[in-house]
C-alpha positions in Angstrom: 45.3 -7.1 190.0 45.7 -10.5 187.9 48.2 -7.7 185.7 49.2 -6.4 188.7 50.3 -9.1 190.0 52.4 -10.4 187.3 54.0 -7.3 186.4 55.1 -7.0 189.8 56.4 -10.8 190.1 58.0 -10.1 187.1 59.8 -7.3 188.2 61.1 -9.2 191.4 62.7 -11.4 189.3 64.1 -8.9 187.1 65.8 -7.0 190.4 67.0 -9.8 191.5 68.9 -10.9 188.1 69.8 -7.4 187.6 71.6 -7.4 190.3 73.4 -10.6 190.7 73.2 -12.2 187.9 69.9 -14.4 186.2 72.1 -18.0 187.0 73.5 -16.8 190.0 69.9 -16.1 191.3 67.5 -18.7 189.4 69.4 -21.7 191.6 69.0 -20.2 195.1 65.8 -22.0 196.0 67.6 -25.3 195.0 70.8 -24.1 197.9 67.6 -23.3 200.3 66.7 -26.7 199.9 70.3 -28.5 200.1 71.1 -26.6 203.4 67.7 -27.3 204.7 68.0 -30.9 203.9 71.1 -31.2 205.4 70.3 -29.7 208.7 67.3 -32.1 209.0 69.3 -35.3 208.2 71.7 -34.0 210.7 69.3 -32.9 213.1 67.1 -36.2 212.7 70.9 -38.8 213.1 71.0 -36.5 216.2 67.9 -37.7 217.6 66.1 -35.1 217.4 62.5 -35.4 217.2 60.4 -34.7 213.6 58.1 -32.5 216.1 61.1 -30.0 217.6 62.0 -29.6 213.9 58.8 -29.0 212.2 58.6 -26.2 215.0 62.0 -24.4 215.3 61.3 -24.2 211.3 57.6 -22.7 211.4 59.3 -20.2 214.1 61.2 -18.8 212.0 59.7 -19.0 209.1 57.2 -16.6 211.3 59.8 -14.5 212.4 60.7 -13.8 208.9 57.0 -13.4 207.6 57.1 -10.3 210.2 60.3 -8.9 208.9 58.5 -8.7 205.3 55.7 -7.5 207.0 57.6 -4.2 207.8 57.1 -3.4 203.6 54.1 -1.7 204.4 56.0 1.1 207.3 58.9 1.4 204.2 56.6 2.2 201.9 57.3 3.7 198.1 60.0 6.0 199.0 62.3 4.1 201.0 62.5 1.5 198.5 62.8 4.0 195.5 65.7 5.4 197.7 67.4 1.8 197.8 66.6 0.5 194.9 66.3 3.3 192.8 65.3 2.5 188.5 65.1 -1.3 189.5 62.0 -0.8 191.1 59.6 1.2 189.5 55.8 -0.5 189.8 56.1 0.7 193.5 55.7 4.6 192.7 53.2 4.1 189.5 50.1 5.7 191.5 51.5 8.8 191.4 51.1 8.7 187.8 48.5 6.1 186.9 44.8 5.4 187.7 45.9 3.2 190.7 45.3 3.3 194.2 48.4 3.5 196.2 46.4 1.2 198.6 45.6 -1.6 195.7 49.1 -1.5 194.6 50.7 -1.8 198.2 48.2 -4.6 198.7 49.3 -6.9 195.1 52.9 -5.6 196.0 52.0 -7.6 199.5 50.7 -10.7 197.6 53.2 -10.5 195.2 55.9 -10.7 198.1 53.9 -14.1 199.8 53.6 -15.7 196.1 57.3 -15.1 195.4 59.0 -16.0 198.7 56.7 -19.4 199.1 58.2 -20.4 196.3 61.8 -18.8 196.7 62.4 -19.9 200.5 59.4 -21.8 201.5 58.8 -24.4 198.7 62.2 -25.2 199.4 62.2 -25.6 203.2 59.6 -27.9 203.1 61.3 -29.9 200.6 64.3 -29.8 202.5 62.5 -32.0 205.1 62.5 -35.1 202.3 64.7 -37.0 204.4 62.0 -37.4 206.9 60.3 -39.7 203.9 63.1 -41.8 204.0 63.5 -42.8 207.7 59.6 -43.3 207.6 58.8 -40.2 209.5 56.8 -38.4 207.0 54.8 -39.5 204.9 54.9 -37.6 201.1 51.8 -35.6 201.9 53.0 -34.7 205.0 55.7 -32.4 202.6 52.8 -30.6 200.9 50.6 -29.9 203.9 54.3 -28.7 206.0 54.7 -26.5 203.1 51.0 -25.2 203.3 50.9 -23.9 207.3 54.9 -22.4 206.6 53.3 -20.7 203.9 50.3 -19.8 206.1 52.6 -18.6 209.4 54.4 -16.5 207.2 51.2 -14.9 205.8 50.0 -14.1 209.1 53.2 -12.8 210.5 53.2 -10.1 207.6 49.4 -9.9 208.3 50.0 -8.7 211.8 52.8 -6.7 211.5 50.9 -4.9 208.3 48.5 -4.4 210.7 50.2 -2.4 213.4 51.4 -0.5 211.4 48.4 0.2 209.1 46.4 1.6 212.8 49.8 3.9 212.7 49.4 5.8 209.8 46.1 6.7 212.1 47.8 8.3 214.3 46.9 5.6 217.1 50.2 5.9 219.4 52.9 3.3 219.9 52.2 3.0 223.5 48.6 2.2 223.0 49.6 -0.3 220.3 51.8 -2.1 222.5 49.6 -1.9 225.5 46.9 -4.0 223.3 49.7 -6.5 222.1 51.0 -7.4 225.3 47.5 -7.2 226.2 46.3 -10.1 223.3 48.9 -12.3 224.6 48.4 -11.7 228.3 44.5 -12.7 227.0 45.6 -15.9 224.8 48.1 -17.3 227.7 45.5 -16.8 230.4 42.7 -18.2 228.1 45.0 -21.2 227.0 43.9 -20.2 223.6 47.4 -19.5 221.9 48.5 -23.3 222.1 45.6 -24.6 220.2 46.2 -22.0 217.8 49.9 -22.4 217.2 49.1 -26.2 217.0 46.7 -25.4 213.8 49.1 -23.5 212.4 51.9 -25.9 213.0 50.4 -29.3 212.5 47.1 -28.2 210.4 46.1 -32.0 210.3 42.4 -31.1 210.9 41.7 -28.9 208.5 37.9 -28.4 209.6 38.7 -28.1 213.3 37.5 -24.6 214.8 41.1 -23.7 215.4 42.2 -24.7 212.0 39.1 -22.6 210.4 39.5 -19.7 212.7 43.4 -19.8 211.0 42.4 -20.1 207.0 39.8 -17.3 207.2 41.2 -15.3 210.1 44.7 -14.4 208.4 43.1 -13.6 204.7 40.5 -10.9 207.0 43.1 -9.7 208.7 45.1 -8.9 205.8 42.4 -6.9 204.1 41.0 -5.1 207.6 44.3 -3.6 207.7 44.3 -2.7 204.4 41.0 -1.1 204.8 42.4 0.6 207.7 46.0 1.7 206.0 46.2 5.3 204.8 47.8 5.8 201.9 48.3 9.8 202.4 50.0 9.3 206.2 53.6 11.0 205.9 55.6 10.9 209.8 56.3 14.5 210.5 58.9 16.1 209.2 61.8 16.3 212.0 64.7 18.6 212.0 68.1 18.4 213.9 70.6 20.6 214.7 73.8 21.3 212.8 76.1 18.0 214.0 78.1 17.2 211.8 81.3 19.5 212.8 80.9 19.0 217.0 80.9 15.0 216.3 83.8 14.9 213.7 86.3 16.9 216.5 85.6 14.3 219.5 86.3 11.4 216.6 89.6 10.7 215.3 87.7 10.9 211.8 89.6 13.4 208.9 88.2 12.6 206.6 84.7 12.9 207.9 83.8 9.8 207.1 83.3 8.2 210.8 81.2 10.9 211.5 79.0 10.5 208.5 78.2 6.4 209.6 77.5 7.2 212.9 75.2 10.5 212.0 73.0 8.1 210.0 73.0 5.4 211.3 71.6 7.8 214.8 69.2 9.6 212.7 67.9 6.1 210.7 64.1 4.8 212.7 65.4 3.1 215.5 68.7 5.2 215.9 71.5 3.8 218.1 68.3 1.1 219.5 69.1 -1.1 216.9 72.2 -2.9 217.2 70.9 -3.4 220.5 67.5 -4.9 219.6 69.5 -7.1 217.3 71.3 -8.3 219.9 68.7 -8.7 222.1 66.7 -11.0 219.7 70.0 -12.9 219.1 70.5 -13.2 222.6 66.5 -15.0 222.9 67.3 -17.4 219.8 70.2 -18.3 221.4 68.5 -19.1 224.9 65.7 -21.0 222.8 68.7 -23.0 220.6 70.6 -24.3 223.7 67.2 -25.5 225.1 66.5 -27.1 222.5 70.3 -28.4 221.9 70.2 -29.9 225.3 67.1 -31.8 225.1 68.7 -33.3 221.9 71.6 -34.1 223.1 71.2 -34.7 226.8 74.0 -32.2 228.3 74.3 -28.7 228.4 77.0 -27.1 227.1 79.4 -25.0 228.4 77.8 -21.3 228.6 80.8 -19.0 228.3 81.2 -21.3 224.9 78.2 -21.5 223.5 76.8 -18.0 223.8 80.1 -16.6 222.8 79.7 -18.6 219.6 76.3 -17.3 218.6 76.5 -13.9 220.3 79.2 -13.1 217.4 76.8 -13.9 214.8 75.1 -10.1 215.5 78.2 -8.8 213.8 76.5 -8.7 210.2 73.2 -7.2 211.6 75.2 -4.4 213.0 77.1 -4.1 209.6 73.8 -4.5 208.0 72.4 -1.2 209.7 76.1 0.5 209.0 75.7 0.7 205.6 72.0 0.3 204.6 72.6 4.2 203.0 75.7 3.6 201.2 76.6 3.1 197.6 80.4 3.0 196.9 79.7 4.7 193.8 78.2 7.8 195.4 82.0 8.4 196.9 83.3 8.2 193.2 82.9 11.7 192.6 85.3 12.9 195.8 88.9 12.7 196.6 88.3 9.5 199.4 89.1 6.1 198.4 87.1 3.0 198.8 89.5 1.8 201.4 89.1 4.6 203.7 85.2 4.3 203.5 85.7 0.1 204.6 87.6 1.7 207.4 85.6 4.0 209.0 83.4 0.8 208.5 85.4 -0.7 210.8 85.9 1.6 213.5 82.2 2.0 213.6 81.8 -1.1 214.0 84.1 -1.3 216.9 82.3 1.8 218.7 78.2 0.8 218.1 78.7 -3.3 217.4 80.9 -4.8 219.9 79.3 -3.2 223.5 76.2 -4.7 222.7 77.1 -7.6 222.0 79.4 -8.0 224.6 76.3 -6.4 227.4 74.0 -9.7 225.4 76.7 -11.8 226.7 77.2 -10.5 230.3 73.0 -11.1 230.5 73.8 -14.7 229.0 76.1 -15.4 232.0 73.7 -13.7 234.9 71.2 -15.9 233.4 73.4 -18.9 233.2 75.6 -19.5 235.6 79.5 -20.5 234.7 82.4 -21.5 235.8 85.1 -17.6 235.4 87.5 -19.6 233.1 84.3 -20.4 230.7 83.3 -16.7 230.9 87.1 -15.7 229.9 87.2 -18.2 227.0 83.5 -17.5 225.7 84.8 -13.7 225.9 87.1 -14.1 224.0 85.3 -16.4 221.1 83.2 -13.6 221.1 85.4 -10.7 220.1 87.0 -12.9 217.9 84.2 -14.2 216.0 82.5 -11.0 215.1 85.9 -9.7 214.3 85.6 -13.1 212.0 82.4 -12.8 210.9 82.7 -8.4 210.0 85.6 -9.2 207.8 83.8 -12.1 206.3 80.6 -10.1 205.5 82.8 -7.0 204.5 84.8 -9.3 201.9 81.9 -11.0 200.0 78.9 -8.0 200.3 81.3 -5.3 200.4 78.9 -1.9 201.3 75.8 -4.3 200.4 75.3 -7.2 202.7 71.6 -7.8 202.5 71.2 -8.0 199.0 74.2 -10.8 198.4 72.2 -13.0 200.6 70.3 -13.7 197.0 73.3 -14.4 195.0 73.5 -17.8 195.3 77.2 -17.8 194.9 78.1 -15.7 197.6 75.6 -17.4 199.9 77.0 -20.4 200.0 80.2 -19.1 200.6 78.9 -17.0 203.3 77.0 -20.0 204.6 80.3 -22.3 205.0 82.7 -19.2 206.2 79.9 -19.2 208.6 79.7 -22.8 209.5 82.9 -23.5 209.5 84.4 -21.7 212.9 80.9 -22.0 214.3 80.2 -25.8 214.3 83.3 -27.4 216.0 83.0 -24.1 218.5 79.1 -25.6 219.3 80.4 -29.0 219.6 83.4 -28.1 221.7 80.7 -26.7 223.8 79.0 -29.3 224.3 82.0 -31.4 224.8 83.4 -29.3 228.1 79.9 -29.5 228.8 78.9 -27.2 232.2 81.6 -28.3 234.8 85.6 -27.7 234.8 87.2 -27.1 231.1 89.9 -29.5 230.6 93.5 -28.4 229.8 93.5 -29.1 226.3 90.4 -27.2 225.2 91.2 -24.1 226.7 94.9 -24.0 225.1 92.9 -24.9 221.7 90.4 -22.0 222.1 93.3 -19.3 223.2 95.2 -20.6 220.2 92.3 -20.8 217.5 90.1 -17.5 218.7 92.9 -15.5 218.1 93.8 -16.9 214.6 90.3 -15.9 213.5 89.9 -12.9 214.8 92.8 -11.8 213.0 91.8 -13.5 209.5 88.6 -11.2 209.8 91.0 -8.5 210.5 93.1 -9.5 207.7 89.5 -9.9 205.2 87.9 -6.8 206.8 91.4 -4.7 204.9 91.4 -6.7 201.9 88.0 -5.6 201.3 88.8 -1.6 200.4 91.3 -3.5 197.8 88.6 -5.2 196.2 86.0 -3.3 196.0 88.2 -0.9 195.0 88.6 -2.8 191.9 84.9 -3.1 191.4 83.9 -0.2 190.6 
């Protein structure tokens, strides 16, 4: 197992170094630490309590752990299809005397250790400004890192537990009922709060809740691996020939738009994925609004606030639209790279904008506002969606997920997002929930479309840029 973990760790670094170059990948933890420290310093200067910052970062890490645990769901098949010859060890059980269950367990352990150093340690170091202000002791940084690691592992274990049970042909409805029932029971018996506090604070390792957490996370992982059926394969699905019918209904001469929509519709989750992504971002925005309002003491203008944040759904939608694409695969055909990106733009308009607008409408129904603020927020949402889409396409091409590990491009993406979003959020708080001043309306009406046009220009320029790169 020790040798297997070592091989997997080396392969993980080799994968990222091969994708981005070791010089651009190795400094990535330093960038994460710098961004975290900047955010902590700014929040502390704004009067945010350290406990609220700690709770927020734990929520983000728990969500990331839930997502990382889906490695068990995709399994070796999808990973090999996406990563190709760069990831060989996950298929080793096919030709070496290593069981698939053992290999998957080592892979999940490697992921926990790898992200503990790549992400969680820099996040913990990012709280160093609180040491200088006296709010944290140096030992608190180590405790914070350990609690983040424990919660990240818990998220992985929970997700993988559901996946493992699914391999035993347990219906999704039964799993959903168990999950809802467990949450309801925890809430009713008031057990959720002490368990969460045990994860977040971890100030008394010998307390019953802390001991339950320390023992429960590894036991859940071990039990999930024992339940997991490595021979499980989802039933084959058949589809009727729909390409011609779809293409006739779409403005699509070369079939690229049709191929993109069919890929999305026939993947796991289908067309619901952009909707779910927008819904999750909406929930996060509601949480951020409540935290920000408690820190600043003033509620923001709902339209401007929700429109600014929900525009970020453009990144996740584009990720879904390109999950099976590679520029090189189009080279044998009489198809230009510019045409490929043009098809992605049209697909984004069809499946990306409607869910974002729907989430925005739900947000305004939750937080009532004035018609003028609602219209300005919608303008900001559409403009920022176009801008974030163009920025992502220009920087990442057809691989928006992988470039996040490229230190240079990730830094450029972070700056590109912060430049319009931070001023938009500040304007929203400056406006408050009252009537919007005329100068603010004029500024938003002028600046938002300019950003949208910049995004369109970046998206058009991306075709030429990535055509030269292949």
